[in-house]
Biopython code that builds the backbone (N, CA, C, O; Angstrom):
import numpy as np
from Bio.PDB.StructureBuilder import StructureBuilder

atoms = [
    (1, "MET", "N", (-42.479, -39.111, -7.545)),
    (1, "MET", "CA", (-41.860, -40.411, -7.628)),
    (1, "MET", "C", (-41.800, -40.952, -6.177)),
    (1, "MET", "O", (-41.355, -40.253, -5.266)),
    (2, "ALA", "N", (-42.240, -42.166, -5.988)),
    (2, "ALA", "CA", (-42.282, -42.772, -4.661)),
    (2, "ALA", "C", (-40.945, -43.441, -4.316)),
    (2, "ALA", "O", (-40.170, -43.774, -5.212)),
    (3, "TRP", "N", (-40.688, -43.628, -3.087)),
    (3, "TRP", "CA", (-39.430, -44.065, -2.540)),
    (3, "TRP", "C", (-39.151, -45.477, -3.154)),
    (3, "TRP", "O", (-37.990, -45.807, -3.399)),
    (4, "GLY", "N", (-40.155, -46.277, -3.393)),
    (4, "GLY", "CA", (-39.976, -47.585, -3.894)),
    (4, "GLY", "C", (-39.418, -47.561, -5.283)),
    (4, "GLY", "O", (-38.514, -48.324, -5.622)),
    (5, "GLN", "N", (-39.961, -46.680, -6.087)),
    (5, "GLN", "CA", (-39.426, -46.539, -7.470)),
    (5, "GLN", "C", (-37.935, -46.007, -7.476)),
    (5, "GLN", "O", (-37.088, -46.502, -8.219)),
    (6, "ILE", "N", (-37.687, -45.055, -6.676)),
    (6, "ILE", "CA", (-36.390, -44.500, -6.543)),
    (6, "ILE", "C", (-35.323, -45.673, -6.116)),
    (6, "ILE", "O", (-34.210, -45.818, -6.622)),
    (7, "ARG", "N", (-35.873, -46.447, -5.120)),
    (7, "ARG", "CA", (-34.985, -47.544, -4.618)),
    (7, "ARG", "C", (-34.733, -48.603, -5.709)),
    (7, "ARG", "O", (-33.616, -49.104, -5.836)),
    (8, "LYS", "N", (-35.773, -48.943, -6.499)),
    (8, "LYS", "CA", (-35.564, -49.906, -7.569)),
    (8, "LYS", "C", (-34.655, -49.371, -8.686)),
    (8, "LYS", "O", (-33.896, -50.121, -9.300)),
    (9, "THR", "N", (-34.748, -48.114, -8.923)),
    (9, "THR", "CA", (-33.899, -47.531, -9.916)),
    (9, "THR", "C", (-32.475, -47.503, -9.526)),
    (9, "THR", "O", (-31.554, -47.755, -10.302)),
    (10, "ALA", "N", (-32.339, -47.178, -8.261)),
    (10, "ALA", "CA", (-30.925, -47.172, -7.668)),
    (10, "ALA", "C", (-30.337, -48.546, -7.679)),
    (10, "ALA", "O", (-29.176, -48.720, -8.049)),
    (11, "VAL", "N", (-31.072, -49.489, -7.300)),
    (11, "VAL", "CA", (-30.559, -50.964, -7.221)),
    (11, "VAL", "C", (-30.192, -51.364, -8.606)),
    (11, "VAL", "O", (-29.159, -52.014, -8.771)),
    (12, "VAL", "N", (-30.962, -51.027, -9.646)),
    (12, "VAL", "CA", (-30.681, -51.379, -10.977)),
    (12, "VAL", "C", (-29.376, -50.714, -11.408)),
    (12, "VAL", "O", (-28.496, -51.359, -11.978)),
    (13, "ALA", "N", (-29.264, -49.417, -11.129)),
    (13, "ALA", "CA", (-28.167, -48.697, -11.545)),
    (13, "ALA", "C", (-26.905, -49.128, -10.959)),
    (13, "ALA", "O", (-25.885, -49.146, -11.647)),
    (14, "PHE", "N", (-26.906, -49.505, -9.639)),
    (14, "PHE", "CA", (-25.693, -49.925, -8.948)),
    (14, "PHE", "C", (-25.303, -51.447, -9.367)),
    (14, "PHE", "O", (-24.237, -51.934, -8.992)),
    (15, "LYS", "N", (-26.108, -52.072, -10.064)),
    (15, "LYS", "CA", (-25.738, -53.396, -10.475)),
    (15, "LYS", "C", (-24.861, -53.320, -11.776)),
    (15, "LYS", "O", (-24.228, -54.303, -12.162)),
    (16, "ASN", "N", (-24.849, -52.186, -12.401)),
    (16, "ASN", "CA", (-24.113, -51.970, -13.548)),
    (16, "ASN", "C", (-22.683, -51.570, -13.293)),
    (16, "ASN", "O", (-22.453, -50.640, -12.521)),
    (17, "LYS", "N", (-21.699, -52.226, -13.904)),
    (17, "LYS", "CA", (-20.286, -52.043, -13.660)),
    (17, "LYS", "C", (-19.818, -50.716, -14.080)),
    (17, "LYS", "O", (-18.821, -50.227, -13.548)),
    (18, "TYR", "N", (-20.511, -50.061, -15.056)),
    (18, "TYR", "CA", (-20.110, -48.852, -15.574)),
    (18, "TYR", "C", (-20.348, -47.719, -14.550)),
    (18, "TYR", "O", (-19.605, -46.739, -14.489)),
    (19, "VAL", "N", (-21.391, -47.896, -13.769)),
    (19, "VAL", "CA", (-21.771, -46.922, -12.704)),
    (19, "VAL", "C", (-20.593, -46.849, -11.717)),
    (19, "VAL", "O", (-20.125, -45.767, -11.362)),
    (20, "TYR", "N", (-20.110, -48.083, -11.269)),
    (20, "TYR", "CA", (-18.984, -48.218, -10.368)),
    (20, "TYR", "C", (-17.721, -47.550, -10.869)),
    (20, "TYR", "O", (-17.005, -46.878, -10.127)),
    (21, "THR", "N", (-17.459, -47.767, -12.219)),
    (21, "THR", "CA", (-16.317, -47.142, -12.818)),
    (21, "THR", "C", (-16.464, -45.658, -12.889)),
    (21, "THR", "O", (-15.504, -44.930, -12.638)),
    (22, "ALA", "N", (-17.665, -45.171, -13.231)),
    (22, "ALA", "CA", (-17.839, -43.746, -13.297)),
    (22, "ALA", "C", (-17.687, -43.033, -11.912)),
    (22, "ALA", "O", (-17.096, -41.961, -11.785)),
    (23, "ILE", "N", (-18.264, -43.713, -10.900)),
    (23, "ILE", "CA", (-18.110, -43.182, -9.445)),
    (23, "ILE", "C", (-16.617, -43.169, -9.052)),
    (23, "ILE", "O", (-16.098, -42.202, -8.495)),
    (24, "PHE", "N", (-15.974, -44.275, -9.369)),
    (24, "PHE", "CA", (-14.498, -44.325, -9.027)),
    (24, "PHE", "C", (-13.777, -43.187, -9.763)),
    (24, "PHE", "O", (-12.997, -42.465, -9.141)),
    (25, "PHE", "N", (-14.019, -43.003, -11.090)),
    (25, "PHE", "CA", (-13.313, -41.970, -11.782)),
    (25, "PHE", "C", (-13.611, -40.612, -11.278)),
    (25, "PHE", "O", (-12.695, -39.793, -11.203)),
    (26, "ILE", "N", (-14.848, -40.297, -10.916)),
    (26, "ILE", "CA", (-15.155, -38.996, -10.352)),
    (26, "ILE", "C", (-14.513, -38.756, -9.001)),
    (26, "ILE", "O", (-13.985, -37.675, -8.741)),
    (27, "VAL", "N", (-14.560, -39.793, -8.114)),
    (27, "VAL", "CA", (-13.874, -39.597, -6.860)),
    (27, "VAL", "C", (-12.324, -39.425, -7.014)),
    (27, "VAL", "O", (-11.645, -38.676, -6.311)),
    (28, "TRP", "N", (-11.865, -40.202, -8.003)),
    (28, "TRP", "CA", (-10.390, -40.006, -8.274)),
    (28, "TRP", "C", (-10.076, -38.627, -8.690)),
    (28, "TRP", "O", (-9.113, -38.042, -8.195)),
    (29, "LEU", "N", (-10.866, -38.054, -9.608)),
    (29, "LEU", "CA", (-10.623, -36.742, -10.165)),
    (29, "LEU", "C", (-10.799, -35.572, -9.007)),
    (29, "LEU", "O", (-10.061, -34.588, -8.948)),
    (30, "LEU", "N", (-11.786, -35.807, -8.182)),
    (30, "LEU", "CA", (-12.088, -34.839, -7.202)),
    (30, "LEU", "C", (-11.149, -34.843, -6.014)),
    (30, "LEU", "O", (-10.944, -33.779, -5.430)),
    (31, "VAL", "N", (-10.556, -35.971, -5.609)),
    (31, "VAL", "CA", (-9.793, -36.123, -4.417)),
    (31, "VAL", "C", (-8.358, -36.505, -4.670)),
    (31, "VAL", "O", (-7.472, -35.867, -4.103)),
    (32, "PHE", "N", (-8.064, -37.504, -5.483)),
    (32, "PHE", "CA", (-6.687, -38.018, -5.523)),
    (32, "PHE", "C", (-5.812, -37.495, -6.665)),
    (32, "PHE", "O", (-4.594, -37.670, -6.609)),
    (33, "ASP", "N", (-6.362, -36.878, -7.669)),
    (33, "ASP", "CA", (-5.630, -36.420, -8.754)),
    (33, "ASP", "C", (-4.713, -35.212, -8.371)),
    (33, "ASP", "O", (-4.939, -34.569, -7.346)),
    (34, "GLY", "N", (-3.728, -34.929, -9.167)),
    (34, "GLY", "CA", (-2.870, -33.775, -8.900)),
    (34, "GLY", "C", (-3.562, -32.470, -9.119)),
    (34, "GLY", "O", (-3.134, -31.435, -8.607)),
    (35, "ASN", "N", (-4.665, -32.507, -9.898)),
    (35, "ASN", "CA", (-5.410, -31.315, -10.152)),
    (35, "ASN", "C", (-6.786, -31.375, -9.552)),
    (35, "ASN", "O", (-7.785, -31.030, -10.183)),
    (36, "ASP", "N", (-6.814, -31.820, -8.322)),
    (36, "ASP", "CA", (-8.066, -32.002, -7.627)),
    (36, "ASP", "C", (-8.693, -30.620, -7.264)),
    (36, "ASP", "O", (-8.094, -29.571, -7.502)),
    (37, "LEU", "N", (-9.877, -30.661, -6.701)),
    (37, "LEU", "CA", (-10.574, -29.470, -6.480)),
    (37, "LEU", "C", (-9.952, -28.613, -5.391)),
    (37, "LEU", "O", (-9.961, -27.388, -5.513)),
    (38, "ILE", "N", (-9.416, -29.199, -4.341)),
    (38, "ILE", "CA", (-8.669, -28.475, -3.284)),
    (38, "ILE", "C", (-7.441, -27.768, -3.793)),
    (38, "ILE", "O", (-7.177, -26.618, -3.442)),
    (39, "SER", "N", (-6.705, -28.452, -4.610)),
    (39, "SER", "CA", (-5.512, -27.808, -5.233)),
    (39, "SER", "C", (-5.846, -26.620, -6.184)),
    (39, "SER", "O", (-5.217, -25.562, -6.203)),
    (40, "SER", "N", (-6.910, -26.926, -6.966)),
    (40, "SER", "CA", (-7.409, -25.819, -7.872)),
    (40, "SER", "C", (-7.926, -24.644, -7.051)),
    (40, "SER", "O", (-7.661, -23.502, -7.426)),
    (41, "TYR", "N", (-8.581, -24.838, -6.054)),
    (41, "TYR", "CA", (-9.121, -23.735, -5.205)),
    (41, "TYR", "C", (-7.918, -22.873, -4.697)),
    (41, "TYR", "O", (-7.872, -21.650, -4.828)),
    (42, "ARG", "N", (-6.906, -23.666, -4.079)),
    (42, "ARG", "CA", (-5.805, -22.988, -3.475)),
    (42, "ARG", "C", (-4.965, -22.187, -4.552)),
    (42, "ARG", "O", (-4.480, -21.086, -4.294)),
    (43, "LEU", "N", (-4.827, -22.815, -5.776)),
    (43, "LEU", "CA", (-4.106, -22.087, -6.765)),
    (43, "LEU", "C", (-4.850, -20.891, -7.216)),
    (43, "LEU", "O", (-4.216, -19.868, -7.473)),
    (44, "SER", "N", (-6.202, -20.926, -7.342)),
    (44, "SER", "CA", (-6.972, -19.784, -7.748)),
    (44, "SER", "C", (-6.844, -18.685, -6.692)),
    (44, "SER", "O", (-6.718, -17.517, -7.061)),
    (45, "GLN", "N", (-6.872, -19.007, -5.387)),
    (45, "GLN", "CA", (-6.633, -18.068, -4.354)),
    (45, "GLN", "C", (-5.345, -17.396, -4.505)),
    (45, "GLN", "O", (-5.250, -16.174, -4.386)),
    (46, "LYS", "N", (-4.327, -18.171, -4.768)),
    (46, "LYS", "CA", (-2.975, -17.621, -4.874)),
    (46, "LYS", "C", (-2.853, -16.703, -6.155)),
    (46, "LYS", "O", (-2.155, -15.689, -6.134)),
    (47, "VAL", "N", (-3.512, -17.075, -7.192)),
    (47, "VAL", "CA", (-3.507, -16.198, -8.390)),
    (47, "VAL", "C", (-4.136, -14.890, -8.025)),
    (47, "VAL", "O", (-3.534, -13.847, -8.281)),
    (48, "ARG", "N", (-5.356, -14.875, -7.421)),
    (48, "ARG", "CA", (-5.989, -13.660, -7.028)),
    (48, "ARG", "C", (-5.091, -12.834, -6.160)),
    (48, "ARG", "O", (-4.991, -11.626, -6.374)),
    (49, "LYS", "N", (-4.447, -13.407, -5.212)),
    (49, "LYS", "CA", (-3.608, -12.671, -4.258)),
    (49, "LYS", "C", (-2.412, -12.042, -5.062)),
    (49, "LYS", "O", (-2.099, -10.872, -4.842)),
    (50, "LEU", "N", (-1.762, -12.774, -5.958)),
    (50, "LEU", "CA", (-0.640, -12.313, -6.716)),
    (50, "LEU", "C", (-1.167, -11.212, -7.703)),
    (50, "LEU", "O", (-0.450, -10.229, -7.889)),
    (51, "GLU", "N", (-2.274, -11.306, -8.295)),
    (51, "GLU", "CA", (-2.853, -10.287, -9.206)),
    (51, "GLU", "C", (-3.103, -8.984, -8.422)),
    (51, "GLU", "O", (-2.829, -7.906, -8.949)),
    (52, "ALA", "N", (-3.599, -9.050, -7.215)),
    (52, "ALA", "CA", (-3.832, -7.912, -6.457)),
    (52, "ALA", "C", (-2.535, -7.259, -6.077)),
    (52, "ALA", "O", (-2.445, -6.031, -6.079)),
    (53, "GLU", "N", (-1.498, -8.056, -5.740)),
    (53, "GLU", "CA", (-0.218, -7.545, -5.294)),
    (53, "GLU", "C", (0.410, -6.908, -6.528)),
    (53, "GLU", "O", (1.051, -5.862, -6.431)),
    (54, "ARG", "N", (0.223, -7.554, -7.724)),
    (54, "ARG", "CA", (0.748, -6.954, -8.991)),
    (54, "ARG", "C", (0.126, -5.504, -9.263)),
    (54, "ARG", "O", (0.807, -4.534, -9.596)),
    (55, "ASP", "N", (-1.138, -5.490, -9.091)),
    (55, "ASP", "CA", (-1.818, -4.151, -9.342)),
    (55, "ASP", "C", (-1.290, -3.138, -8.289)),
    (55, "ASP", "O", (-1.029, -1.987, -8.641)),
    (56, "ALA", "N", (-1.146, -3.501, -7.143)),
    (56, "ALA", "CA", (-0.659, -2.478, -6.097)),
    (56, "ALA", "C", (0.803, -2.062, -6.479)),
    (56, "ALA", "O", (1.136, -0.880, -6.400)),
    (57, "LEU", "N", (1.638, -2.992, -6.875)),
    (57, "LEU", "CA", (3.023, -2.654, -7.306)),
    (57, "LEU", "C", (2.970, -1.789, -8.574)),
    (57, "LEU", "O", (3.730, -0.823, -8.640)),
    (58, "LYS", "N", (2.203, -2.037, -9.498)),
    (58, "LYS", "CA", (2.040, -1.133, -10.630)),
    (58, "LYS", "C", (1.638, 0.198, -10.269)),
    (58, "LYS", "O", (2.193, 1.139, -10.838)),
    (59, "GLU", "N", (0.712, 0.421, -9.364)),
    (59, "GLU", "CA", (0.323, 1.726, -8.921)),
    (59, "GLU", "C", (1.424, 2.405, -8.188)),
    (59, "GLU", "O", (1.616, 3.606, -8.379)),
    (60, "SER", "N", (2.188, 1.697, -7.330)),
    (60, "SER", "CA", (3.363, 2.198, -6.639)),
    (60, "SER", "C", (4.384, 2.640, -7.638)),
    (60, "SER", "O", (4.978, 3.704, -7.465)),
    (61, "ILE", "N", (4.618, 1.883, -8.670)),
    (61, "ILE", "CA", (5.637, 2.278, -9.679)),
    (61, "ILE", "C", (5.201, 3.520, -10.308)),
    (61, "ILE", "O", (6.017, 4.430, -10.458)),
    (62, "GLU", "N", (3.897, 3.654, -10.718)),
    (62, "GLU", "CA", (3.494, 4.818, -11.388)),
    (62, "GLU", "C", (3.566, 6.063, -10.537)),
    (62, "GLU", "O", (3.883, 7.153, -11.013)),
    (63, "GLN", "N", (3.238, 5.860, -9.160)),
    (63, "GLN", "CA", (3.472, 7.068, -8.305)),
    (63, "GLN", "C", (4.883, 7.424, -8.130)),
    (63, "GLN", "O", (5.218, 8.606, -8.062)),
    (64, "ASP", "N", (5.728, 6.463, -8.051)),
    (64, "ASP", "CA", (7.201, 6.803, -7.987)),
    (64, "ASP", "C", (7.719, 7.450, -9.299)),
    (64, "ASP", "O", (8.568, 8.340, -9.279)),
    (65, "ARG", "N", (7.177, 6.969, -10.426)),
    (65, "ARG", "CA", (7.598, 7.556, -11.707)),
    (65, "ARG", "C", (7.143, 9.042, -11.792)),
    (65, "ARG", "O", (7.885, 9.904, -12.262)),
    (66, "ARG", "N", (5.881, 9.312, -11.315)),
    (66, "ARG", "CA", (5.426, 10.698, -11.311)),
    (66, "ARG", "C", (6.263, 11.560, -10.387)),
    (66, "ARG", "O", (6.621, 12.686, -10.730)),
    (67, "LYS", "N", (6.575, 11.027, -9.215)),
    (67, "LYS", "CA", (7.361, 11.721, -8.288)),
    (67, "LYS", "C", (8.772, 12.029, -8.801)),
    (67, "LYS", "O", (9.321, 13.098, -8.534)),
    (68, "MET", "N", (9.362, 11.055, -9.558)),
    (68, "MET", "CA", (10.664, 11.225, -10.075)),
    (68, "MET", "C", (10.611, 12.286, -11.215)),
    (68, "MET", "O", (11.517, 13.114, -11.303)),
    (69, "ASP", "N", (9.605, 12.278, -12.058)),
    (69, "ASP", "CA", (9.517, 13.245, -13.088)),
    (69, "ASP", "C", (9.409, 14.645, -12.489)),
    (69, "ASP", "O", (10.027, 15.603, -12.953)),
    (70, "GLU", "N", (8.614, 14.712, -11.461)),
    (70, "GLU", "CA", (8.432, 16.008, -10.773)),
    (70, "GLU", "C", (9.763, 16.509, -10.169)),
    (70, "GLU", "O", (10.073, 17.697, -10.262)),
    (71, "LEU", "N", (10.532, 15.622, -9.564)),
    (71, "LEU", "CA", (11.827, 15.994, -9.012)),
    (71, "LEU", "C", (12.903, 16.346, -10.084)),
    (71, "LEU", "O", (13.814, 17.139, -9.848)),
    (72, "LYS", "N", (12.751, 15.745, -11.209)),
    (72, "LYS", "CA", (13.677, 16.116, -12.285)),
    (72, "LYS", "C", (13.292, 17.375, -12.955)),
    (72, "LYS", "O", (14.158, 18.000, -13.567)),
    (73, "SER", "N", (12.028, 17.826, -12.897)),
    (73, "SER", "CA", (11.595, 19.011, -13.598)),
    (73, "SER", "C", (12.081, 20.292, -12.931)),
    (73, "SER", "O", (12.296, 21.270, -13.646)),
    (74, "SER", "N", (12.263, 20.358, -11.660)),
    (74, "SER", "CA", (12.747, 21.610, -11.082)),
    (74, "SER", "C", (13.695, 21.405, -9.910)),
    (74, "SER", "O", (13.551, 20.497, -9.092)),
    (75, "ARG", "N", (14.668, 22.299, -9.879)),
    (75, "ARG", "CA", (15.676, 22.146, -8.926)),
    (75, "ARG", "C", (15.201, 22.419, -7.459)),
    (75, "ARG", "O", (15.735, 21.886, -6.486)),
    (76, "GLU", "N", (14.167, 23.284, -7.382)),
    (76, "GLU", "CA", (13.618, 23.696, -6.148)),
    (76, "GLU", "C", (12.878, 22.520, -5.477)),
    (76, "GLU", "O", (12.944, 22.380, -4.256)),
    (77, "LYS", "N", (12.244, 21.756, -6.179)),
    (77, "LYS", "CA", (11.482, 20.656, -5.727)),
    (77, "LYS", "C", (12.484, 19.503, -5.279)),
    (77, "LYS", "O", (12.276, 18.818, -4.278)),
    (78, "LEU", "N", (13.541, 19.357, -6.073)),
    (78, "LEU", "CA", (14.561, 18.370, -5.802)),
    (78, "LEU", "C", (15.258, 18.778, -4.422)),
    (78, "LEU", "O", (15.550, 17.919, -3.590)),
    (79, "GLU", "N", (15.494, 20.057, -4.239)),
    (79, "GLU", "CA", (16.156, 20.521, -2.986)),
    (79, "GLU", "C", (15.177, 20.278, -1.823)),
    (79, "GLU", "O", (15.577, 19.771, -0.775)),
    (80, "LYS", "N", (13.950, 20.622, -1.999)),
    (80, "LYS", "CA", (12.888, 20.425, -0.971)),
    (80, "LYS", "C", (12.902, 18.946, -0.603)),
    (80, "LYS", "O", (12.984, 18.609, 0.578)),
    (81, "PHE", "N", (12.830, 18.124, -1.518)),
    (81, "PHE", "CA", (12.802, 16.630, -1.218)),
    (81, "PHE", "C", (13.956, 16.166, -0.484)),
    (81, "PHE", "O", (13.813, 15.398, 0.468)),
    (82, "ALA", "N", (15.195, 16.613, -0.892)),
    (82, "ALA", "CA", (16.380, 16.196, -0.160)),
    (82, "ALA", "C", (16.410, 16.746, 1.210)),
    (82, "ALA", "O", (16.895, 16.071, 2.118)),
    (83, "ARG", "N", (15.910, 17.960, 1.432)),
    (83, "ARG", "CA", (15.926, 18.519, 2.834)),
    (83, "ARG", "C", (14.862, 17.730, 3.719)),
    (83, "ARG", "O", (15.139, 17.415, 4.876)),
    (84, "GLU", "N", (13.739, 17.448, 3.185)),
    (84, "GLU", "CA", (12.716, 16.750, 3.972)),
    (84, "GLU", "C", (12.971, 15.345, 4.219)),
    (84, "GLU", "O", (12.777, 14.862, 5.334)),
    (85, "GLU", "N", (13.411, 14.638, 3.204)),
    (85, "GLU", "CA", (13.595, 13.186, 3.303)),
    (85, "GLU", "C", (14.980, 12.707, 3.866)),
    (85, "GLU", "O", (15.057, 11.742, 4.626)),
    (86, "TYR", "N", (16.014, 13.396, 3.473)),
    (86, "TYR", "CA", (17.334, 13.019, 3.869)),
    (86, "TYR", "C", (18.070, 14.018, 4.824)),
    (86, "TYR", "O", (19.253, 13.866, 5.132)),
    (87, "TYR", "N", (17.325, 15.003, 5.251)),
    (87, "TYR", "CA", (17.797, 16.014, 6.243)),
    (87, "TYR", "C", (19.184, 16.599, 5.745)),
    (87, "TYR", "O", (20.153, 16.738, 6.491)),
    (88, "MET", "N", (19.167, 16.911, 4.464)),
    (88, "MET", "CA", (20.383, 17.527, 3.876)),
    (88, "MET", "C", (20.321, 19.028, 4.233)),
    (88, "MET", "O", (19.255, 19.574, 4.517)),
    (89, "LYS", "N", (21.484, 19.662, 4.209)),
    (89, "LYS", "CA", (21.495, 21.126, 4.424)),
    (89, "LYS", "C", (22.662, 21.664, 3.637)),
    (89, "LYS", "O", (23.521, 20.972, 3.090)),
    (90, "ARG", "N", (22.591, 22.999, 3.643)),
    (90, "ARG", "CA", (23.783, 23.765, 3.016)),
    (90, "ARG", "C", (24.908, 23.879, 4.036)),
    (90, "ARG", "O", (24.719, 23.690, 5.237)),
    (91, "ASP", "N", (26.110, 24.202, 3.497)),
    (91, "ASP", "CA", (27.230, 24.333, 4.395)),
    (91, "ASP", "C", (27.042, 25.372, 5.463)),
    (91, "ASP", "O", (27.553, 25.159, 6.563)),
    (92, "ASP", "N", (26.385, 26.436, 5.259)),
    (92, "ASP", "CA", (26.246, 27.491, 6.181)),
    (92, "ASP", "C", (24.951, 27.464, 7.018)),
    (92, "ASP", "O", (24.520, 28.476, 7.570)),
    (93, "GLU", "N", (24.367, 26.290, 7.085)),
    (93, "GLU", "CA", (23.097, 26.157, 7.795)),
    (93, "GLU", "C", (23.244, 25.203, 8.979)),
    (93, "GLU", "O", (24.115, 24.333, 8.998)),
    (94, "VAL", "N", (22.344, 25.398, 9.991)),
    (94, "VAL", "CA", (22.191, 24.480, 11.025)),
    (94, "VAL", "C", (20.748, 23.893, 10.973)),
    (94, "VAL", "O", (19.801, 24.637, 10.720)),
    (95, "VAL", "N", (20.584, 22.620, 11.200)),
    (95, "VAL", "CA", (19.306, 22.044, 11.115)),
    (95, "VAL", "C", (18.936, 21.477, 12.409)),
    (95, "VAL", "O", (19.706, 20.687, 12.956)),
    (96, "PHE", "N", (17.791, 21.818, 12.966)),
    (96, "PHE", "CA", (17.258, 21.230, 14.197)),
    (96, "PHE", "C", (16.104, 20.378, 13.813)),
    (96, "PHE", "O", (15.214, 20.841, 13.099)),
    (97, "ILE", "N", (16.073, 19.123, 14.260)),
    (97, "ILE", "CA", (15.041, 18.176, 13.927)),
    (97, "ILE", "C", (14.151, 18.054, 15.190)),
    (97, "ILE", "O", (14.590, 17.650, 16.267)),
    (98, "VAL", "N", (12.904, 18.424, 14.985)),
    (98, "VAL", "CA", (11.982, 18.329, 16.090)),
    (98, "VAL", "C", (10.936, 17.288, 15.755)),
    (98, "VAL", "O", (10.365, 17.310, 14.665)),
    (99, "ARG", "N", (10.680, 16.383, 16.670)),
    (99, "ARG", "CA", (9.718, 15.319, 16.387)),
    (99, "ARG", "C", (8.649, 15.333, 17.348)),
    (99, "ARG", "O", (7.740, 14.507, 17.272)),
]
sb = StructureBuilder()
sb.init_structure("model")
sb.init_model(0)
sb.init_chain("A")
sb.init_seg("    ")
for serial, (resi, resn, name, xyz) in enumerate(atoms, 1):
    if name == "N":
        sb.init_residue(resn, " ", resi, " ")
    sb.init_atom(name, np.array(xyz, "f"), 0.0, 1.0, " ", f" {name:<3s}", serial, name[0])
structure = sb.get_structure()
């Protein structure tokens, strides 16, 4: 298609009031509307970030649940956890912390 034909087609199309209305409507939807492309993109990014955070928190909850079940299962493991994490000791012991 030659440039002359493209130009004639464009001129004819832009003489139509419906073309102006359609262009105005499309620009309005893309830029000025409350649900424009920029807002939609930002919201989708936020959704992806929150879903990743949710998945990480679910994994953390599952690990904590497993650890808690393990600690509830035996007294030795509970005592070991208390000694390592909270530096607890028996009455007749002395604890030296070396870092």
